[in-house]
N, C-alpha and C positions, 0 to 999 in steps of 0.2 A: 504494500499500500504506499510505503514511503516514496518509492520512485514515481508512483502514479501521482501523488499529491504534489511533488516537487517538479517533476519533469514530464508528466503525461498530459495528454489532452485528447478529447474527442473533437474531430474536425470534419469539415465537408470539403471534398475535392470537387470543385465546380466543373472541372474539365471532364471528369469521369462520372459526375453526379453520384458519388459514393461517400458514405460515412466511413471514417477511419478512426482508429485509436492509435496513438503514437506516443512512444517514450523515446526521448533523445538523450544520449550519453556519449561522452568522449571515448570511453572504453567499451568494447563489444562484449566482453566476457559476461557481465551481469545480464545483458540483454539476451544472450544465448541461453543463459541459465533460466531466465523467465520463460523463454520460448520452449525450452525443453520441459520445464515443469508444467506449463499449461498445455503443451502438445499442439499448439497452433500459432499462427502468425509467422512473420518473416523478419529477419534482421538484415538491414542494408547499410552500406557505407554511402552516405550522402556526399555530394560534391563539395560540401562545406567542411569535410573532414570529421564530422560527427556521425555516429551510428544511430540508426533508428530501428526500433522494434515496431512493426506495423501490423495491425489486425484490421481487415476490411470485410471479411466474410460475415454476413448478417447473423448467422447462427452463432458464430464465435463472439461477435459483439454482444449478443444477448447474454452469453455466458459471463462475459466481463461485467456487464451491468448487474447481473445477479451477484457476482462476487463483491462489487463495490457497494451495493445497496446496504446502508446502515453501518458501513465500516470506515467511511471517510472521517478523518479527525477534524480537519480545519474547516471552519464555516465558509471561508472564501472558496475552497475547493467544492464543497457541497453546492454552493450557489452556482459555481461555474458548470457543474455537471448536471444539476437537476432543475435549473430554472431556464 
């Protein structure tokens, strides 16, 4: 949850008209661990030198929403995700 609250976001890619969940980190290791633990999503090296864990499959996004529901600590994050 900590990576999500600090470096994660749900966003819309208007070019593809898809919703994505993204966590951005300088090091790829933790993102690969998250990907392995959850069993879905992909880790990419973006052209800015940062790695991104991305989930765009609707079913997997629903799993993430279920995981986050009631577990976010910071009110600013709760507002960002649920309003």
